[in-house]
C-alpha positions as CSV (number, residue, x, y, z in Angstrom):
1,X,-13.9,-52.5,15.6
2,X,-11.0,-50.4,14.7
3,X,-11.5,-46.6,15.3
4,X,-11.8,-44.5,12.4
5,X,-9.0,-42.0,12.4
6,X,-8.6,-39.7,9.4
7,X,-6.2,-36.8,8.7
8,X,-9.0,-34.5,8.3
9,X,-9.4,-34.9,11.9
10,X,-6.4,-34.8,13.1
11,X,-4.0,-31.6,14.0
12,X,-3.0,-29.3,10.9
13,X,0.7,-30.2,9.8
14,X,2.9,-27.2,10.3
15,X,5.7,-28.6,8.5
16,X,4.6,-31.5,6.4
17,X,8.3,-32.1,5.2
18,X,8.9,-33.4,8.8
19,X,5.7,-35.7,9.3
20,X,3.2,-36.1,12.0
21,X,6.0,-38.0,14.0
22,X,7.9,-35.5,14.4
23,X,5.2,-32.7,15.2
24,X,4.2,-34.9,18.1
25,X,7.8,-35.7,19.2
26,X,7.9,-32.0,19.8
27,X,4.6,-31.7,21.6
28,X,5.9,-34.6,24.1
29,X,9.1,-32.3,24.8
30,X,6.9,-30.0,26.7
31,X,5.8,-32.8,29.0
32,X,9.3,-33.2,30.2
33,X,9.6,-31.4,33.5
34,X,13.5,-31.3,33.9
35,X,14.5,-28.9,31.6
36,X,18.1,-30.4,31.0
37,X,16.6,-33.5,29.9
38,X,14.1,-31.7,27.9
39,X,17.0,-29.7,26.0
40,X,19.1,-33.0,25.7
41,X,15.8,-34.8,24.2
42,X,15.5,-31.5,22.1
43,X,18.8,-32.1,20.5
44,X,18.0,-35.5,19.4
45,X,14.6,-34.4,17.5
46,X,16.7,-31.8,15.9
47,X,19.3,-34.1,14.4
48,X,16.4,-36.5,13.4
49,X,15.1,-33.4,11.7
50,X,18.6,-32.9,10.0
51,X,18.4,-36.4,8.8
52,X,15.3,-35.8,6.9
53,X,16.4,-32.7,5.0
54,X,20.1,-34.1,4.7
55,X,20.1,-32.4,1.2
56,X,19.8,-29.1,2.9
57,X,22.9,-29.4,5.4
58,X,25.3,-27.5,3.1
59,X,22.6,-24.5,3.5
60,X,23.6,-21.2,5.6
61,X,22.5,-21.4,8.9
62,X,21.3,-25.4,8.6
63,X,21.2,-25.8,12.6
64,X,19.6,-22.4,13.0
65,X,16.7,-22.9,10.6
66,X,16.0,-26.3,12.5
67,X,15.9,-24.5,16.0
68,X,13.4,-22.2,14.6
69,X,11.4,-24.9,13.0
70,X,11.2,-26.7,16.3
71,X,10.1,-23.7,18.3
72,X,7.5,-23.3,15.7
73,X,6.2,-26.8,16.1
74,X,5.9,-26.2,19.8
75,X,3.9,-22.8,18.9
76,X,6.8,-20.9,20.9
77,X,5.9,-22.7,23.9
78,X,9.3,-25.2,24.1
79,X,11.6,-23.9,27.2
80,X,14.8,-25.2,26.5
81,X,18.8,-23.9,26.6
82,X,19.0,-23.2,22.8
83,X,22.5,-22.6,21.3
84,X,20.4,-19.7,19.2
85,X,18.3,-16.8,20.6
86,X,14.6,-18.0,21.0
87,X,12.6,-16.4,18.4
88,X,9.4,-15.1,18.9
89,X,6.0,-15.4,17.1
90,X,5.8,-11.6,16.3
91,X,9.8,-12.1,15.0
92,X,9.2,-14.9,12.6
93,X,5.7,-13.8,11.3
94,X,5.5,-10.1,11.7
95,X,2.2,-8.8,10.7
96,X,2.1,-6.8,7.5
97,X,1.8,-2.9,7.9
98,X,-1.6,-1.7,7.0
99,X,-1.4,0.5,4.1
100,X,-4.3,3.5,4.0
101,X,-6.2,3.6,0.6
102,X,-5.9,6.9,-0.7
103,X,-9.0,8.8,-0.1
104,X,-9.9,12.1,-2.4
105,X,-12.7,14.0,-3.1
106,X,-12.8,13.7,-6.8
107,X,-16.0,14.3,-8.6
108,X,-14.7,13.6,-12.5
109,X,-13.5,9.7,-12.3
110,X,-13.2,9.7,-16.3
111,X,-10.1,12.0,-16.1
112,X,-8.2,9.8,-13.2
113,X,-6.8,11.1,-9.8
114,X,-3.4,12.0,-11.6
115,X,-5.0,15.0,-13.6
116,X,-4.9,17.2,-10.2
117,X,-1.1,16.6,-9.9
118,X,-0.6,17.6,-13.2
119,X,-1.4,21.2,-12.3
120,X,2.0,21.4,-10.4
121,X,3.7,21.4,-13.4
122,X,1.9,24.6,-14.9
123,X,2.4,26.5,-11.8
124,X,6.2,26.1,-11.9
125,X,6.4,27.3,-15.5
126,X,6.8,31.0,-15.7
127,X,6.4,31.6,-19.5
128,X,2.9,32.3,-20.5
129,X,3.6,30.6,-23.9
130,X,4.5,27.2,-22.2
131,X,1.3,27.6,-20.0
132,X,-0.6,28.0,-23.1
133,X,0.6,25.0,-24.5
134,X,0.4,22.7,-21.5
135,X,-3.0,23.8,-20.6
136,X,-4.0,22.6,-24.3
137,X,-2.2,19.7,-24.1
138,X,-4.2,18.9,-21.1
139,X,-7.5,19.7,-22.3
140,X,-6.6,17.0,-25.3
141,X,-5.5,14.7,-22.5
142,X,-9.0,15.2,-20.7
143,X,-10.8,14.7,-23.9
144,X,-9.2,11.5,-24.9
145,X,-9.6,10.0,-21.3
146,X,-13.5,10.9,-21.4
147,X,-13.9,9.1,-24.8
148,X,-12.1,6.1,-23.0
149,X,-14.7,6.0,-20.2
150,X,-17.6,7.2,-21.9
151,X,-17.0,5.8,-25.6
152,X,-18.0,9.2,-26.8
153,X,-16.0,12.5,-27.4
154,X,-17.4,15.3,-25.2
155,X,-17.7,18.7,-26.9
156,X,-14.9,21.3,-26.4
157,X,-17.2,23.4,-24.1
158,X,-17.8,20.3,-21.4
159,X,-14.2,19.8,-21.4
160,X,-13.2,23.5,-20.6
161,X,-16.2,23.7,-18.3
162,X,-14.3,20.7,-16.5
163,X,-11.2,22.2,-16.7
164,X,-12.3,25.5,-15.1
165,X,-14.1,23.4,-12.6
166,X,-10.7,21.9,-11.2
167,X,-8.5,25.1,-11.5
168,X,-10.2,28.0,-11.3
169,X,-9.0,28.9,-7.9
170,X,-5.4,27.5,-8.4
171,X,-4.4,29.1,-11.9
172,X,-5.5,32.2,-13.7
173,X,-7.0,31.0,-16.7
174,X,-7.6,33.3,-19.7
175,X,-10.9,32.4,-21.3
176,X,-9.8,33.3,-24.6
177,X,-6.9,31.1,-24.4
178,X,-9.4,28.2,-23.5
179,X,-11.7,28.9,-26.2
180,X,-8.9,29.3,-28.8
181,X,-7.2,25.9,-27.8
182,X,-7.0,23.4,-30.4
183,X,-8.8,20.2,-28.8
184,X,-10.0,18.5,-31.7
185,X,-8.8,15.0,-31.8
186,X,-8.7,13.1,-35.5
187,X,-11.0,10.3,-35.1
188,X,-9.6,7.4,-36.6
189,X,-11.3,6.1,-39.9
190,X,-13.6,3.0,-39.8
191,X,-12.5,-0.2,-41.8
192,X,-14.9,-0.1,-44.6
193,X,-15.9,-3.7,-45.5
194,X,-16.3,-2.8,-49.1
195,X,-12.8,-1.2,-49.1
196,X,-10.0,-3.8,-49.5
197,X,-6.1,-3.3,-48.7
198,X,-5.3,-3.0,-52.2
199,X,-7.6,-0.3,-53.0
200,X,-9.8,-2.1,-55.3
201,X,-13.7,-2.4,-54.4
202,X,-15.1,-5.9,-54.8
203,X,-17.2,-4.8,-57.3
204,X,-14.5,-2.9,-59.4
205,X,-12.6,-6.1,-59.2
206,X,-15.3,-8.6,-59.9
207,X,-16.1,-6.3,-63.2
208,X,-12.5,-6.2,-64.3
209,X,-12.6,-10.4,-64.0
210,X,-15.7,-10.4,-65.8
211,X,-14.2,-8.2,-68.8
212,X,-10.8,-10.2,-69.0
213,X,-12.9,-13.4,-68.9
214,X,-15.0,-12.3,-71.8
215,X,-12.0,-11.2,-73.8
216,X,-10.6,-14.6,-73.3
217,X,-13.7,-16.2,-74.8
218,X,-13.5,-14.3,-77.6
219,X,-10.3,-14.9,-78.8
220,X,-11.0,-18.5,-78.2
221,X,-13.9,-18.3,-80.6
222,X,-11.9,-16.5,-83.4
223,X,-9.2,-19.6,-83.3
224,X,-11.9,-21.9,-83.5
225,X,-13.6,-20.3,-86.4
226,X,-10.1,-19.8,-88.3
227,X,-9.7,-23.3,-88.0
228,X,-13.1,-24.3,-89.7
229,X,-12.6,-22.0,-92.6
């Protein structure tokens, strides 16, 4: 009985373009005790690998890449006299640098984390009029972002109270300015099912069409009566 031999049971191919035979040949190099003989056989394997990818011979550092591949196939355990610097696994496959997730104590997610950074712009302004305009713009922005998050517009008092909670300790705020800030956002008119693009309601259009059809039938009746007379 022929023993079953499936690819799923075999060792994973590191470079499918070279095939399993090349991978087994590289594994066999490590069994050669003499380093000079092992190096000579490694050159033979390199030539075979180059023949399998002859279309890449004109690429830059073609031989260097082949030697890197043979070290990868040997799991960086092959000890030979290489014409190039023997790479390490850390050099060819460096571990990605861990990116720390920004952590911040932020209580109002609907406004976004960047709303705190906008405050630095107000600090840099010396003119009180410019500051008042920026504060009004920020209040409008907060109201709009709250609508995106909650699908409803908050009252001006709520937005102003949140603004104070954010920046009371960082910016001197005049309550009169906040109270008088125009932060009313115009709501977009909803499309009515009865309003058409040309401004004519369906009921009006049907009535006018009925009147036109009635006048046409009256003229036809007058011509028929005239002919009979």
